[in-house]
VOGU-421117 format. One record per residue (C-alpha): residue in three letters; x negated, y, z negated. Coordinates in steps of 0.02 Angstrom, whole numbers, plus 50000, padded with zeros to 5 digits. Layout:
BEGIN
<rec "ala",<X,Y,Z>>,
...
//
This chain:
BEGIN
<rec "met",<52724,52781,48804>>,
<rec "ala",<52661,52683,48658>>,
<rec "ala",<52837,52711,48555>>,
<rec "arg",<52916,52651,48710>>,
<rec "arg",<52808,52484,48716>>,
<rec "lys",<52844,52467,48522>>,
<rec "ile",<53035,52487,48544>>,
<rec "lys",<53023,52345,48687>>,
<rec "lys",<52905,52233,48581>>,
<rec "thr",<52995,52247,48414>>,
<rec "ile",<53171,52226,48502>>,
<rec "phe",<53188,52045,48481>>,
<rec "glu",<53090,52032,48309>>,
<rec "gly",<53189,52057,48152>>,
<rec "arg",<53344,52039,48062>>,
<rec "ile",<53454,52100,48212>>,
<rec "tyr",<53397,51975,48331>>,
<rec "glu",<53387,51824,48225>>,
<rec "glu",<53539,51870,48111>>,
<rec "ile",<53661,51957,48226>>,
<rec "asp",<53626,51927,48421>>,
<rec "ile",<53588,51751,48426>>,
<rec "pro",<53739,51687,48307>>,
<rec "phe",<53839,51806,48422>>,
<rec "tyr",<53766,51723,48588>>,
<rec "arg",<53800,51557,48509>>,
<rec "glu",<53976,51572,48486>>,
<rec "glu",<54027,51717,48625>>,
<rec "ile",<53895,51682,48786>>,
<rec "leu",<53817,51521,48785>>,
<rec "pro",<53976,51419,48800>>,
<rec "ile",<54032,51491,48960>>,
<rec "leu",<53835,51467,49039>>,
<rec "pro",<53793,51341,49144>>,
<rec "lys",<53632,51248,49099>>,
<rec "gln",<53545,51325,49234>>,
<rec "ile",<53582,51514,49278>>,
<rec "leu",<53497,51646,49429>>,
<rec "asp",<53519,51824,49374>>,
<rec "phe",<53497,51903,49576>>,
<rec "his",<53447,52085,49527>>,
<rec "val",<53300,52106,49426>>,
<rec "his",<53162,52250,49456>>,
<rec "ile",<52965,52212,49401>>,
<rec "trp",<52835,52328,49405>>,
<rec "lys",<52671,52393,49340>>,
<rec "val",<52639,52573,49296>>,
<rec "glu",<52505,52567,49431>>,
<rec "his",<52635,52553,49574>>,
<rec "trp",<52706,52725,49549>>,
<rec "lys",<52643,52869,49664>>,
<rec "glu",<52712,52982,49510>>,
<rec "val",<52822,52923,49352>>,
<rec "pro",<52983,52990,49419>>,
<rec "trp",<53052,53043,49250>>,
<rec "glu",<52891,53125,49204>>,
<rec "lys",<52952,53263,49344>>,
<rec "asp",<53024,53412,49299>>,
<rec "arg",<53135,53393,49455>>,
<rec "pro",<53336,53387,49470>>,
<rec "gly",<53387,53202,49445>>,
<rec "ser",<53220,53148,49363>>,
<rec "lys",<53300,53086,49199>>,
<rec "tyr",<53433,52999,49295>>,
<rec "met",<53354,52830,49218>>,
<rec "val",<53208,52844,49101>>,
<rec "leu",<53132,52668,49078>>,
<rec "glu",<52981,52592,49029>>,
<rec "gly",<52811,52648,49120>>,
<rec "asp",<52790,52463,49173>>,
<rec "asn",<52892,52312,49173>>,
<rec "ser",<52774,52157,49222>>,
<rec "val",<52835,51995,49272>>,
<rec "glu",<52760,51927,49114>>,
<rec "glu",<52874,52041,49017>>,
<rec "leu",<53017,51986,49138>>,
<rec "leu",<52992,51799,49108>>,
<rec "ala",<52986,51830,48913>>,
<rec "asp",<53145,51943,48901>>,
<rec "gly",<53226,51763,49011>>,
<rec "lys",<53180,51656,48861>>,
<rec "lys",<53246,51783,48722>>,
<rec "ile",<53408,51835,48801>>,
<rec "phe",<53444,51685,48894>>,
<rec "pro",<53379,51549,48755>>,
<rec "ala",<53428,51360,48788>>,
<rec "val",<53467,51407,48973>>,
<rec "asp",<53362,51383,49114>>,
<rec "tyr",<53320,51567,49194>>,
<rec "asn",<53292,51609,49362>>,
<rec "ala",<53275,51783,49445>>,
<rec "val",<53294,51857,49605>>,
<rec "cys",<53143,51997,49584>>,
<rec "phe",<53082,52151,49673>>,
<rec "gly",<52998,52318,49631>>,
<rec "phe",<53073,52483,49584>>,
<rec "pro",<53159,52570,49736>>,
<rec "ser",<53121,52743,49726>>,
<rec "pro",<53055,52870,49815>>,
<rec "ser",<52918,52877,49687>>,
<rec "thr",<52857,52705,49707>>,
<rec "asp",<52699,52652,49811>>,
<rec "val",<52814,52528,49907>>,
<rec "glu",<52661,52416,49988>>,
<rec "met",<52570,52404,49819>>,
<rec "ala",<52742,52333,49735>>,
<rec "asn",<52779,52226,49868>>,
<rec "lys",<52621,52151,49860>>,
<rec "tyr",<52646,52130,49682>>,
<rec "val",<52790,52069,49680>>,
<rec "ser",<52740,51914,49826>>,
<rec "glu",<52604,51886,49737>>,
<rec "val",<52681,51844,49547>>,
<rec "cys",<52850,51761,49624>>,
<rec "glu",<52729,51642,49724>>,
<rec "gly",<52656,51573,49555>>,
<rec "his",<52835,51540,49478>>,
<rec "lys",<52960,51411,49540>>,
<rec "asn",<53120,51516,49470>>,
<rec "leu",<53080,51669,49548>>,
<rec "phe",<53119,51737,49720>>,
<rec "pro",<53063,51880,49799>>,
<rec "leu",<53151,52028,49895>>,
<rec "met",<53025,52160,49989>>,
<rec "leu",<53076,52344,49961>>,
<rec "ile",<53109,52425,50128>>,
<rec "gly",<53208,52562,50200>>,
<rec "arg",<53252,52633,50368>>,
<rec "asn",<53097,52647,50489>>,
<rec "thr",<52972,52622,50337>>,
<rec "thr",<52904,52479,50384>>,
<rec "pro",<52855,52414,50568>>,
<rec "pro",<52955,52269,50637>>,
<rec "glu",<52794,52160,50661>>,
<rec "glu",<52741,52198,50492>>,
<rec "ile",<52904,52153,50419>>,
<rec "met",<52891,51988,50518>>,
<rec "ser",<52709,51945,50467>>,
<rec "met",<52787,51983,50278>>,
<rec "leu",<52920,51851,50294>>,
<rec "gln",<52800,51734,50356>>,
<rec "lys",<52669,51740,50249>>,
<rec "lys",<52732,51823,50100>>,
<rec "gly",<52892,51733,50044>>,
<rec "phe",<52993,51856,50037>>,
<rec "leu",<53175,51821,50074>>,
<rec "gly",<53252,51964,50113>>,
<rec "tyr",<53262,52159,50070>>,
<rec "lys",<53294,52256,49928>>,
<rec "val",<53344,52417,50001>>,
<rec "leu",<53266,52584,49937>>,
<rec "thr",<53362,52723,49885>>,
<rec "pro",<53281,52872,49973>>,
<rec "trp",<53354,53011,49808>>,
<rec "tyr",<53327,53067,49666>>,
<rec "gly",<53438,53041,49522>>,
<rec "asp",<53613,53060,49581>>,
<rec "asp",<53580,53152,49739>>,
<rec "tyr",<53651,53045,49856>>,
<rec "gly",<53810,53138,49896>>,
<rec "thr",<53764,53181,50101>>,
<rec "ile",<53652,53006,50127>>,
<rec "thr",<53754,52878,50217>>,
<rec "val",<53709,52676,50229>>,
<rec "lys",<53625,52699,50392>>,
<rec "asp",<53508,52821,50340>>,
<rec "met",<53452,52697,50215>>,
<rec "ile",<53438,52552,50334>>,
<rec "gly",<53445,52534,50509>>,
<rec "pro",<53490,52411,50676>>,
<rec "ile",<53306,52376,50666>>,
<rec "glu",<53307,52311,50493>>,
<rec "met",<53470,52235,50519>>,
<rec "glu",<53414,52141,50681>>,
<rec "ile",<53301,52065,50599>>,
<rec "ala",<53384,52004,50445>>,
<rec "asn",<53510,51923,50568>>,
<rec "lys",<53382,51838,50643>>,
<rec "phe",<53295,51774,50482>>,
<rec "lys",<53480,51768,50389>>,
<rec "leu",<53419,51869,50258>>,
<rec "ile",<53479,51943,50095>>,
<rec "val",<53501,52133,50127>>,
<rec "leu",<53529,52197,49926>>,
<rec "leu",<53591,52370,49951>>,
<rec "his",<53630,52508,49825>>,
<rec "val",<53760,52592,49917>>,
<rec "pro",<53755,52784,49916>>,
<rec "gly",<53874,52914,49915>>,
<rec "ala",<53985,53027,49780>>,
<rec "gly",<54134,52910,49813>>,
<rec "arg",<54047,52749,49797>>,
<rec "leu",<54101,52589,49901>>,
<rec "ala",<54274,52687,49903>>,
<rec "asp",<54197,52806,50018>>,
<rec "pro",<54290,52787,50194>>,
<rec "lys",<54103,52821,50262>>,
<rec "val",<54008,52688,50166>>,
<rec "gln",<54164,52566,50210>>,
<rec "glu",<54138,52600,50393>>,
<rec "asp",<53934,52580,50387>>,
<rec "ile",<53948,52412,50289>>,
<rec "glu",<54079,52337,50403>>,
<rec "glu",<53991,52404,50574>>,
<rec "tyr",<53833,52314,50514>>,
<rec "ala",<53920,52157,50428>>,
<rec "thr",<54020,52125,50606>>,
<rec "gln",<53873,52177,50714>>,
<rec "phe",<53750,52065,50614>>,
<rec "pro",<53835,51902,50563>>,
<rec "asn",<53704,51786,50509>>,
<rec "ala",<53638,51929,50365>>,
<rec "asn",<53709,51930,50199>>,
<rec "leu",<53723,52096,50137>>,
<rec "val",<53732,52111,49938>>,
<rec "leu",<53815,52254,49875>>,
<rec "ala",<53743,52299,49689>>,
<rec "his",<53838,52335,49550>>,
<rec "cys",<54002,52261,49645>>,
<rec "gly",<53947,52431,49758>>,
<rec "arg",<53933,52546,49595>>,
<rec "cys",<54115,52505,49567>>,
<rec "tyr",<54102,52509,49373>>,
<rec "met",<54289,52591,49354>>,
<rec "pro",<54439,52498,49411>>,
<rec "glu",<54504,52653,49518>>,
<rec "gln",<54340,52636,49621>>,
<rec "ile",<54360,52453,49666>>,
<rec "ile",<54550,52473,49698>>,
<rec "arg",<54512,52596,49830>>,
<rec "ala",<54367,52476,49903>>,
<rec "ile",<54449,52298,49900>>,
<rec "asn",<54553,52284,50041>>,
<rec "phe",<54426,52318,50154>>,
<rec "leu",<54301,52184,50095>>,
<rec "lys",<54435,52047,50118>>,
<rec "lys",<54370,52019,50300>>,
<rec "leu",<54202,52046,50277>>,
<rec "asn",<54137,51868,50210>>,
<rec "asn",<53944,51907,50216>>,
<rec "val",<53963,52033,50106>>,
<rec "tyr",<53952,51997,49919>>,
<rec "leu",<53950,52110,49775>>,
<rec "asp",<53836,52080,49608>>,
<rec "thr",<53878,52098,49438>>,
<rec "ala",<53732,52214,49372>>,
<rec "met",<53788,52337,49248>>,
<rec "val",<53979,52292,49284>>,
<rec "met",<54028,52278,49123>>,
<rec "glu",<54231,52315,49144>>,
<rec "pro",<54324,52142,49161>>,
<rec "gln",<54455,52242,49252>>,
<rec "val",<54349,52281,49384>>,
<rec "leu",<54290,52107,49417>>,
<rec "gln",<54462,52035,49397>>,
<rec "ile",<54525,52125,49544>>,
<rec "ile",<54380,52044,49647>>,
<rec "phe",<54431,51890,49585>>,
<rec "glu",<54611,51910,49639>>,
<rec "asn",<54588,51986,49798>>,
<rec "ile",<54420,51905,49878>>,
<rec "gly",<54396,51762,49767>>,
<rec "tyr",<54256,51710,49661>>,
<rec "lys",<54123,51627,49782>>,
<rec "arg",<54068,51798,49854>>,
<rec "val",<54036,51861,49674>>,
<rec "ile",<53849,51837,49615>>,
<rec "phe",<53786,51860,49453>>,
<rec "gly",<53659,51996,49395>>,
<rec "thr",<53601,52103,49258>>,
<rec "asp",<53481,52256,49318>>,
<rec "leu",<53347,52192,49209>>,
<rec "pro",<53265,52274,49111>>,
<rec "ile",<53384,52413,49110>>,
<rec "ala",<53531,52277,49042>>,
<rec "arg",<53395,52242,48898>>,
<rec "met",<53450,52401,48795>>,
<rec "arg",<53586,52366,48668>>,
<rec "gly",<53742,52444,48706>>,
<rec "arg",<53886,52452,48849>>,
<rec "arg",<53932,52535,49009>>,
<rec "val",<54089,52628,48995>>,
<rec "tyr",<54199,52764,49084>>,
<rec "val",<54244,52915,49052>>,
<rec "met",<54351,53009,49180>>,
<rec "asn",<54275,52973,49335>>,
<rec "his",<54083,52918,49296>>,
<rec "trp",<53992,52796,49179>>,
<rec "val",<53910,52813,49029>>,
<rec "asp",<53805,52715,48946>>,
<rec "ile",<53825,52695,48756>>,
<rec "val",<53644,52632,48693>>,
<rec "val",<53624,52598,48496>>,
<rec "gly",<53415,52600,48472>>,
<rec "glu",<53272,52718,48498>>,
<rec "tyr",<53271,52740,48681>>,
<rec "pro",<53214,52897,48762>>,
<rec "glu",<53337,53034,48830>>,
<rec "ser",<53416,52992,48990>>,
<rec "ala",<53559,53071,49093>>,
<rec "tyr",<53724,52988,49065>>,
<rec "arg",<53646,52902,48906>>,
<rec "val",<53738,52919,48742>>,
<rec "pro",<53658,52874,48586>>,
<rec "ala",<53776,52792,48443>>,
<rec "lys",<53753,52762,48252>>,
<rec "asn",<53863,52642,48153>>,
<rec "ile",<53929,52537,48272>>,
<rec "ser",<53878,52367,48328>>,
<rec "ala",<53810,52331,48486>>,
<rec "thr",<53699,52199,48568>>,
<rec "phe",<53606,52172,48734>>,
<rec "met",<53692,52255,48896>>,
<rec "ala",<53665,52095,48985>>,
<rec "trp",<53777,51996,48873>>,
<rec "glu",<53911,52133,48903>>,
<rec "ile",<53901,52091,49092>>,
<rec "ile",<53926,51888,49046>>,
<rec "leu",<54071,51959,48916>>,
<rec "ala",<54152,52055,49064>>,
<rec "ile",<54150,51897,49184>>,
<rec "lys",<54193,51784,49054>>,
<rec "arg",<54369,51891,49016>>,
<rec "ala",<54414,51925,49203>>,
<rec "ala",<54392,51737,49215>>,
<rec "tyr",<54508,51697,49094>>,
<rec "ala",<54633,51823,49147>>,
<rec "val",<54634,51734,49321>>,
<rec "gly",<54601,51569,49254>>,
<rec "leu",<54423,51516,49316>>,
<rec "ser",<54355,51361,49284>>,
<rec "pro",<54186,51305,49208>>,
<rec "gln",<54132,51240,49400>>,
<rec "gln",<54184,51404,49461>>,
<rec "leu",<54088,51500,49326>>,
<rec "tyr",<53927,51386,49378>>,
<rec "glu",<53962,51445,49553>>,
<rec "ile",<53966,51630,49494>>,
<rec "phe",<53818,51599,49373>>,
<rec "tyr",<53714,51518,49504>>,
<rec "glu",<53770,51413,49660>>,
<rec "asn",<53827,51571,49748>>,
<rec "gly",<53659,51674,49735>>,
<rec "met",<53559,51494,49762>>,
<rec "arg",<53663,51486,49935>>,
<rec "leu",<53601,51630,50008>>,
<rec "leu",<53422,51613,49942>>,
<rec "glu",<53425,51438,50037>>,
<rec "cys",<53501,51502,50189>>,
<rec "ala",<53371,51645,50194>>,
<rec "arg",<53216,51511,50186>>,
<rec "ala",<53315,51389,50307>>,
<rec "gly",<53324,51543,50429>>,
<rec "arg",<53139,51593,50405>>,
<rec "gln",<53084,51411,50414>>,
<rec "arg",<53160,51371,50570>>,
<rec "glu",<53103,51537,50655>>,
<rec "lys",<52925,51481,50598>>,
<rec "thr",<52948,51309,50668>>,
<rec "ser",<53000,51396,50817>>,
<rec "glu",<52849,51511,50827>>,
<rec "asp",<52733,51364,50773>>,
<rec "glu",<52788,51258,50938>>,
<rec "lys",<52779,51393,51064>>,
<rec "ile",<52568,51405,51007>>,
//
């Protein structure tokens, strides 16, 4: 654990950050960023939120994604300043959505720390039948939550037989519809968003609950062009389904999205702290692989490399957006919407929906 903390502490220190990262940022990244950005996909947690640290267990899939022991809000804010200097950094925050997480503790922490920061917006961890409806309503009214980050009820990549409806049910969706909440979903299934069953469930929920705003994390886990090609047509008619860019680093994936459903349903996200690593997510045959440069713990699909240059994965996401935007001719204003306005619009929608419901309840009293 101490070694991992040392890596976290030193990644922004020394010659590489000052002499390589920052000049690259000023030349390639900063010119396309607006003065304020909204990172729609950020995890924060404390080590005490774990019922068990998942990657320290000897079970299939336990080493799927090995991370730091904790990633506090203070560390997130420090990362925001270092990774996005000269930009006003805002973030949508939630805990780590693992079966190993103490959900009550994680939600309490996210609610409390976001309340003290006007640039942070909380989502609650929730799954199908994990939280009584009255408790969800209370958390929305009293804790400031603007929606859900749906729990991933599996370890590693053991998601092949799980469906969207296994993850979140009609009770939770009905509340989301009533309050116009955000539902941030990491889709299951080995086929990702290209899976017909995943598409069927998302289309049913989007149609049945039109006031809820479904945000599919990682562009529906489509890190490869072939995956988004098989998924894009069903998205065209679902105007309340959005895609966040967390860990998507292939420009062609985003270009296909821009060309088929436009830019207004694309929302910038990083997946910090994962995107703090130096490297790039690539694909080999039919799966993604993280090529990393630096001393990171061993993890599935994480391949260490030497003698190559690399910078933060968060910037590689931006480069993918930049290259795709150039290919389809997006304007600076349209990029501003991707990096800030599209996500803020959903947050304001949820905030207004919650407030109307609260006013209605007060009038009854």
